[in-house]
C-alpha positions in Angstrom: -9.3 19.4 -27.8 -7.9 16.9 -25.4 -9.6 15.8 -22.2 -7.0 17.6 -20.2 -7.6 20.9 -22.1 -11.4 20.5 -21.6 -10.9 20.0 -17.8 -8.4 22.8 -17.3 -10.1 26.0 -16.0 -9.7 29.1 -18.2 -7.0 31.5 -17.3 -7.9 34.9 -15.9 -8.7 37.4 -18.6 -7.5 40.6 -16.9 -4.7 40.4 -14.4 -3.6 43.3 -12.1 0.2 43.2 -11.4 1.3 45.1 -8.4 5.0 45.8 -8.3 7.5 46.4 -5.5 8.8 49.7 -4.3 8.6 50.0 -0.5 6.3 52.6 0.9 5.8 53.9 -2.6 3.7 50.8 -3.1 0.9 52.4 -1.1 0.1 54.0 -4.4 -1.5 50.6 -5.3 -4.4 51.6 -3.0 -5.1 54.6 -5.1 -5.0 52.4 -8.2 -7.5 50.1 -6.6 -9.8 53.0 -5.8 -9.7 54.2 -9.5 -10.5 50.7 -10.7 -13.4 50.3 -8.3 -14.9 53.6 -9.4 -14.5 52.5 -13.1 -16.3 49.2 -12.3 -13.2 47.2 -13.3 -12.6 44.1 -11.2 -9.5 42.1 -12.3 -9.9 38.4 -12.6 -6.6 37.8 -10.7 -3.8 39.7 -9.0 -0.1 39.1 -9.0 1.9 40.9 -6.3 5.6 41.4 -5.5 7.0 42.8 -2.2 4.7 45.7 -1.1 2.5 44.6 -4.0 2.1 41.2 -2.4 1.0 42.8 0.8 -1.6 45.1 -0.9 -2.7 42.2 -3.2 -3.2 39.8 -0.3 -5.2 42.5 1.5 -7.4 43.0 -1.5 -7.8 39.3 -2.0 -8.7 39.1 1.7 -11.7 41.3 1.1 -10.4 44.8 2.0 -11.8 47.7 0.0 -9.8 50.8 -0.9 -11.3 52.8 2.0 -10.0 50.4 4.7 -6.7 50.0 2.8 -6.3 53.8 2.7 -6.9 54.1 6.4 -4.4 51.3 7.1 -1.8 52.9 4.9 -2.2 56.4 6.4 -1.9 55.0 9.9 1.2 53.0 9.1 4.4 54.2 10.8 8.0 53.1 10.6 7.7 51.6 14.1 4.9 49.3 13.0 7.2 47.3 10.8 10.7 48.3 11.7 12.5 47.2 14.9 16.2 47.2 15.0 17.9 43.8 15.5 20.2 44.9 18.3 22.5 42.0 17.8 23.3 43.3 14.3 24.7 46.5 15.7 26.9 44.8 18.4 30.5 43.8 17.7 30.3 40.7 15.6 26.9 41.7 14.3 28.0 41.1 10.7 27.1 37.5 11.2 23.4 38.4 11.8 21.0 37.9 8.9 19.5 41.4 8.9 19.5 44.8 10.6 15.7 44.6 11.4 13.8 42.1 13.5 11.8 39.9 11.2 9.5 38.7 14.0 8.3 42.3 14.6 7.3 42.7 10.9 5.6 39.2 10.9 3.5 40.2 14.0 2.3 43.2 12.1 1.3 41.1 9.1 -0.4 38.5 11.4 -2.4 41.3 13.0 -3.4 43.1 9.9 -3.5 40.8 6.9 -7.1 39.7 6.3 -6.3 36.7 4.1 -5.8 33.7 6.3 -5.7 31.1 3.5 -5.1 31.2 -0.2 -8.2 29.0 -0.6 -10.3 31.9 0.9 -9.1 34.5 -1.6 -12.0 36.5 -3.1 -9.8 37.2 -6.1 -7.2 34.6 -7.3 -3.8 35.7 -6.1 -0.2 34.8 -6.7 2.9 36.1 -4.9 6.5 35.6 -5.7 9.7 35.3 -3.6 13.3 34.4 -4.5 14.9 31.2 -3.4 18.6 31.6 -2.2 18.9 27.8 -2.5 17.5 27.3 -6.0 18.5 30.8 -7.2 15.2 31.4 -8.9 11.6 32.5 -8.2 9.2 30.7 -6.0 5.5 31.2 -6.4 2.7 31.0 -3.8 -1.1 31.2 -4.2 -3.9 30.2 -6.5 -3.1 27.3 -8.7 0.6 27.1 -7.6 1.5 26.5 -3.9 -1.6 27.1 -1.8 -0.5 25.2 1.3 1.6 28.1 2.8 0.2 30.6 5.3 -0.3 33.9 3.4 1.6 35.7 6.2 4.6 33.6 5.4 4.3 34.2 1.6 3.9 38.0 2.0 6.7 38.2 4.5 9.0 36.3 2.1 8.0 38.5 -0.8 8.8 41.6 1.3 12.1 40.3 2.9 14.5 42.8 1.4 18.0 41.4 2.0 20.1 43.1 4.7 16.9 44.8 6.0 14.8 41.7 6.9 15.9 38.2 7.6 15.0 35.6 4.9 12.0 33.3 5.5 13.2 29.7 6.1 10.5 27.4 4.8 10.8 23.6 4.2 14.6 23.8 3.8 14.5 26.8 1.5 15.7 30.4 2.2 13.5 33.0 0.7 13.9 36.7 0.1 12.1 39.6 -1.6 10.5 38.7 -4.9 11.6 42.0 -6.5 15.2 41.0 -6.4 14.6 39.0 -9.6 11.2 40.1 -10.8 9.8 43.4 -9.5 6.9 43.6 -11.9 5.9 40.0 -13.1 4.0 40.8 -16.3 5.4 37.7 -18.0 3.9 35.5 -15.3 0.5 37.1 -15.8 0.5 36.0 -19.5 1.8 32.6 -18.6 -1.2 32.3 -16.2 -3.5 32.9 -19.3 -4.1 36.7 -19.1 -5.4 38.4 -22.2 -4.6 41.8 -20.9 -2.5 43.1 -18.0 -2.6 46.2 -15.8 1.0 46.6 -14.5 1.5 49.1 -11.7 5.1 50.2 -11.6 6.2 51.9 -8.4 10.0 51.2 -8.5 12.7 53.8 -8.0 14.4 55.9 -10.7 18.2 56.2 -10.9 19.0 59.7 -9.8 22.4 61.2 -8.9 23.1 60.4 -5.2 22.9 63.3 -2.8 26.1 64.7 -1.2 27.4 62.4 1.4 25.1 59.6 0.3 27.8 56.9 0.5 28.9 58.0 3.9 26.0 56.0 5.2 28.0 52.9 4.5 26.9 49.5 3.5 23.2 50.2 3.6 23.6 53.1 1.1 25.7 50.9 -1.2 23.1 48.1 -1.0 20.2 50.5 -1.7 22.1 51.8 -4.7 22.6 48.3 -6.1 19.0 47.5 -5.6 17.9 50.6 -7.5 20.2 49.8 -10.4 18.9 46.3 -10.5 15.2 47.4 -10.5 15.9 50.1 -13.2 17.5 47.5 -15.4 14.6 45.1 -14.9 12.2 47.9 -15.9 14.2 48.7 -19.1 14.2 45.0 -20.1 10.5 44.6 -19.3 9.4 47.6 -21.4 11.1 46.1 -24.4 9.5 42.7 -23.8 6.0 44.2 -23.5 6.1 45.9 -26.9 3.1 44.7 -28.9 1.4 43.0 -25.9 -1.9 44.2 -24.3 -0.2 45.8 -21.2 -1.5 48.9 -19.6 1.6 50.3 -17.9 0.7 52.5 -14.9 3.6 54.6 -13.7 2.8 57.0 -10.8 5.1 60.0 -10.6 6.9 58.7 -7.4 10.0 57.0 -8.7 12.2 59.9 -7.4 11.0 59.5 -3.8 12.4 57.2 -1.2 11.2 53.6 -0.5 11.2 54.2 3.3 9.3 57.5 3.2 6.5 57.1 5.7 5.5 60.8 5.6 4.3 60.9 2.0 1.6 58.2 2.1 -1.2 60.6 1.2 0.7 61.7 -1.9 1.4 58.1 -2.8 -2.3 57.3 -2.6 -3.3 60.3 -4.6 -0.7 59.7 -7.3 -1.6 56.1 -7.7 -5.2 57.2 -8.2 -4.3 59.9 -10.7 -2.0 57.6 -12.7 -4.7 54.9 -12.9 -7.4 57.3 -13.9 -5.1 58.6 -16.7 -4.3 55.1 -17.9 -8.0 54.2 -17.9 -8.5 56.6 -20.8 -6.6 54.2 -23.0 -7.7 51.0 -21.4 -9.0 48.4 -23.9 -12.7 47.4 -23.4 
């Protein structure tokens, strides 16, 4: 063994991967409750989009009870404020239809993690660089110098909906655009087993008049297709690997459904309890 290998800290044995899926991602809180009841504490967390927000909240010390209360109290108005310039004539030149500053203020007020160095559980968060056309990683052992609010915002910045984060000359958007459930990165970190919580949407026939909503509907459909293709590729790549795939029954529901939070919480809990019956010791 080389000196470098002797000095390198061991990788996390069990990594919890929290995927993206909009409001459906509140199911991650139910997953955390089930793990807590089973006495399972992951050695590290990887989060994408809403998974980054939940992961950073857990790493900041929030338990499932506080997270559940926060999720149930969340309303559309808490994070969504229309960028009025985007709906004026010439608004096509605006970066997004929502006001990014409004969402950032919500994160600043509610995210308990103030520094990656203070994380109670090692945490990594991904975003996508529009400059480098690849993933960018923040958090433990990668880039720790960024404010977690910035990292979480970038990971959640769905194109068209929220403006990109501009950071050090880069332009960053939602991590789920390229990697909605980063299991591969968990193994690259050193994981021996992974709990992957998949809350992405299923491809369903569009409702009557769906495309009459215009560019937003078309954009959402493209995102759904992208995420479904990612999932199909991932399931093939995971064959033979120690991955516990947790798939709550919520893929048919909307990513912006603020009225089903209790169901999302309960379904995340149910799915994780079911998965634990087959979880390796």
